[in-house]
Structures are given as C-alpha cells and as structure tokens.
N, C-alpha and C positions, 0 to 999 in steps of 0.2 A: 478512147485514145489517143485520140486528136488532142484531148487538154495536154496528155503528158508531151505529144511530139511540139506542141505550142510552146510550152515552158520550158522544153527542155531548148527549142533555139534560143529563150530569152534568155535564159542563162548563159550560153555558152555566147551569146552576145555580148553582155553583159559584166558576166565572171571568166571569161575564155583566159585569160593569165592568172586567174586566181589558184593559188597553191591548195586550196581546200576550199571548197561548197558547201555550206551547210542550210539543209532543204527541211520543212516539214515533214514528217513518214505522213503517208495518206493511211487512213484508216484501212485495217483490212477487210474484206468483204463479208458478210456476214452469212451467204450463201457458200458451203463448199463448192458447188461446180464451178464458182465465180475464179477459183484460187491461180487456176491457172493463167486468167486474163490479165489479175492481179498483181503476177509476176510481170509479163511483161507489159502492165502498165511501168513498172518498176524499172527496169531494163530501159524501157523507151525513156522515161522521165533523168536517168542518169549516164545515157551514151554519151558518149565522148566528151564527156566530163571527169578528169582524171583522177581527182579525189573529192569522192562526196560522200558526206555524211548525213544521213536521216535521223532526226531525231521525234521521237513522238513524246509528247507532255501525257499526264495523265485531265488535263481539263481541267484542273480545277488552281492552277499559278494564279497567283496574286500577286500584281503590280504597287506599290505603295510607291507614293511624295518620297520617303524616308529610305526606298531597297538603292 
C-alpha cells in the first residue's frame, strides 16, 4: 500500500493539472484472498486524480525503429 500512496503523490505532483493520466494497470493478485487489498491498492493509486486510465498490455508488445 505504501507504494501506491507514494506513486499517487508523484502522479499528483507532476500531473495534477492533466486532463487525463494514463497508468500501467498493476497485475491482479494470483490469490483470491488478496482481492480486497488489490482494490484498496487501486483506489489509493488513483485517489485525487480526476481522470485516470489504467492500461494493461499482454507483455508481448514489440517496439521497433520502424514504428
């Protein structure tokens, strides 16, 4: 949770006036018992940000010099 709070503070410090903030969506927990903490983590990460878009990739994205 401490990580989410610190990251949230950095986002608000650097992008507080932004119309939209795009954040890498953290991977969901593998244990079902951790789901409640995960939702609290997401809430803490996006608290105080007007518009927050969380994006999760497949992990297979490729960036080349031609793109």
